[in-house]
C-alpha positions in Angstrom: 111.9 140.5 68.5 110.6 138.8 71.7 108.6 135.6 71.5 105.5 137.1 73.0 105.2 139.5 70.0 105.1 136.6 67.5 102.0 134.8 66.4 101.3 131.2 67.5 101.9 130.1 63.9 105.3 131.7 63.8 106.2 130.2 67.1 105.2 126.7 66.0 107.2 127.2 62.8 110.3 127.9 64.9 109.6 124.8 66.9 109.3 122.8 63.7 112.6 124.2 62.4 114.3 123.2 65.6 112.8 119.8 65.7 110.7 120.5 68.8 107.2 119.5 69.6 104.8 122.0 68.0 101.6 121.3 69.9 100.2 123.4 72.8 99.0 127.0 73.3 101.2 130.1 72.9 102.5 130.1 76.5 103.5 126.4 76.3 105.2 126.9 72.9 107.1 130.0 74.2 108.4 128.1 77.2 109.5 125.2 75.0 111.5 127.7 72.8 113.0 129.4 75.8 114.1 126.0 77.2 115.7 125.2 73.8 117.5 128.5 73.9 118.8 127.7 77.3 120.2 124.3 76.2 121.6 125.7 72.9 123.4 128.5 74.8 125.2 126.1 77.1 123.6 127.6 80.2 124.0 131.2 79.1 120.9 133.4 79.2 119.6 134.5 75.8 118.5 138.1 75.0 115.0 136.8 74.4 112.4 138.5 76.6 109.1 137.0 77.8 106.4 139.5 78.7 103.3 137.3 78.7 101.3 137.6 82.0 102.1 134.6 84.2 99.2 134.8 86.6 97.5 131.7 85.1 100.6 129.8 84.2 101.9 126.7 86.1 104.8 124.5 85.2 108.6 124.6 85.2 110.9 127.4 84.0 114.6 127.2 83.4 116.7 129.6 85.5 120.3 130.1 84.6 122.8 128.6 85.4 120.7 125.6 86.3 117.1 124.4 85.8 115.0 125.1 88.9 111.5 123.6 89.1 108.7 125.7 90.5 105.3 127.2 89.9 104.5 130.5 88.1 102.3 132.9 90.1 101.4 136.6 89.8 104.3 137.3 92.1 106.8 135.5 89.9 108.5 132.1 90.0 107.9 130.2 93.3 110.7 127.7 93.6 109.8 124.3 94.9 112.2 123.7 97.7 110.6 120.4 98.8 111.3 118.2 95.8 114.4 116.9 97.4 112.5 115.5 100.4 109.9 113.8 98.1 112.6 112.3 95.8 114.6 111.1 98.8 111.6 109.3 100.3 110.7 107.8 97.0 114.2 106.6 96.5 114.1 104.9 99.9 110.8 103.2 99.0 112.3 102.0 95.7 115.4 100.5 97.5 113.1 98.8 100.0 111.0 97.4 97.2 114.2 96.0 95.5 115.3 94.4 98.8 111.8 92.8 99.2 112.0 91.6 95.6 115.3 89.8 96.1 114.0 88.5 99.4 111.1 86.9 97.5 113.3 85.6 94.7 115.5 83.9 97.3 112.5 82.0 98.8 111.3 81.1 95.3 114.7 79.7 94.3 115.4 77.8 97.5 112.0 77.2 99.1 111.7 73.5 98.1 107.9 73.6 98.2 107.7 75.1 101.7 105.3 77.9 102.9 108.0 80.4 101.9 108.1 79.1 98.4 104.3 79.3 98.1 104.2 82.9 99.4 107.0 84.0 97.1 104.7 85.2 94.3 102.7 87.3 96.7 105.8 88.8 98.1 107.0 89.6 94.6 103.8 91.5 93.8 104.1 93.5 97.1 107.8 94.3 96.2 106.8 95.4 92.7 104.1 97.7 94.3 106.7 99.3 96.5 109.0 100.0 93.5 106.1 101.4 91.5 104.9 103.7 94.2 108.4 104.8 94.9 108.8 105.8 91.3 105.6 107.8 91.5 106.9 109.6 94.5 110.2 110.5 92.9 108.0 112.1 90.1 106.2 114.0 92.8 102.8 112.4 92.3 100.4 112.4 95.3 99.1 109.1 94.2 102.5 107.6 94.8 102.2 108.4 98.5 98.7 106.8 98.8 99.8 103.6 96.9 102.9 103.3 99.2 100.7 103.6 102.3 98.2 101.0 101.1 101.1 98.7 100.1 102.5 99.0 103.6 99.1 98.2 105.2 98.8 95.1 102.9 102.4 94.1 103.6 102.0 94.5 107.4 98.8 92.5 107.4 100.4 89.7 105.5 103.4 89.8 107.9 101.0 89.4 110.9 98.9 86.7 109.3 101.9 84.6 108.3 104.1 85.3 111.3 105.7 82.3 112.9 108.9 80.8 114.2 110.6 81.0 110.8 111.0 83.7 108.3 109.1 83.8 105.1 109.0 86.3 102.2 105.9 88.2 103.4 107.2 88.5 107.0 110.5 90.4 107.0 111.4 90.2 110.7 114.3 89.0 112.9 112.2 88.8 116.0 111.3 85.4 117.6 108.3 83.9 119.2 105.6 86.3 120.4 107.6 89.4 119.4 107.1 88.8 115.7 103.6 90.4 115.5 104.3 93.6 117.5 107.7 94.0 115.6 105.9 93.7 112.2 103.2 96.2 113.3 105.9 98.7 114.4 107.7 98.3 111.0 104.5 98.9 109.2 103.6 102.0 111.1 107.2 103.3 110.6 106.9 102.7 106.9 103.6 104.5 106.7 105.0 107.4 108.6 108.0 107.7 106.3 105.8 107.5 103.2 103.5 110.3 104.6 106.4 112.8 105.2 105.9 114.5 101.8 102.3 115.3 102.8 103.6 117.4 105.6 106.2 119.3 103.7 105.0 119.6 100.1 101.3 119.2 100.1 100.7 122.1 97.6 103.5 121.1 95.3 102.4 117.5 94.7 101.0 116.5 91.3 97.5 115.2 91.1 96.5 112.1 89.1 98.8 109.7 87.4 101.7 109.9 84.8 100.4 110.5 81.2 101.3 106.9 80.1 99.2 105.4 82.9 96.3 107.7 82.3 96.3 106.8 78.6 96.1 103.1 79.6 93.2 103.8 81.9 91.5 106.0 79.3 91.8 103.3 76.6 90.4 100.7 79.0 87.4 103.0 79.8 86.7 103.5 76.1 86.7 99.7 75.5 
C-alpha cells in the first residue's frame, strides 16, 4: 500500500516506530518516511509510490542514487543547479574570516599596547561576522549575502579610517603611503562583488529569513 493511501495517524505511527520525528502535515510525514526508506535501502529505490499532488509542495526530495536538492513544482522536481556556486562563495568568505581572525589574534598577542593591539577586538568582531555570514551563505540563506556585504562595507570603512604607514588588524593591506586607501577600497569592492554573485545566479533558490535556531532566539527576545 502506498503512503498516500494511509491516514495521517497511520503515517505518524510508522514514524514513531522508526524513531522518526512525527510532527508535520501529511505531505511532510510522507517525505520523511520516503527519505528513511532511501537510507534503509542503501541507496536503492523502494517500491513505495507517492501520488500526492505536488503543485503546492516545496522542499527537498531524495533521488536515487544520491540526494538531489530542489523544489517541487506542478511540472515535477526542479533541481537546484546553483547550490554549488552559493556554497563555494560561502566557503571562501568563511576562510577569509578565519584569516582575519588569526590576523587579529596576532596583533592582540604581540601588539604591546600599540594601536594594533587596541584595534584587535574590533577586528575579531569583524572576522566573526565574516565567518557567520559565510555559514549562512553555505546554508543558502539570502540574509547571509546581505550580512556579508554589510560586513565588507564596515571592514572597508575601518581600513580607510585607520590606514597609515604600518599594518593594523583592521587594515589588511600591503600597499604603502598614499596607495593604502585606494587599495583598501578596491579590496572592499571586490569582496562585495564576490558576495553578490549568488544574487545573480540563484536568486529564486535562496532561502528567506534566518536559520530556525536564530529565529527562535529572536522570537524569545520579542516575547520578553
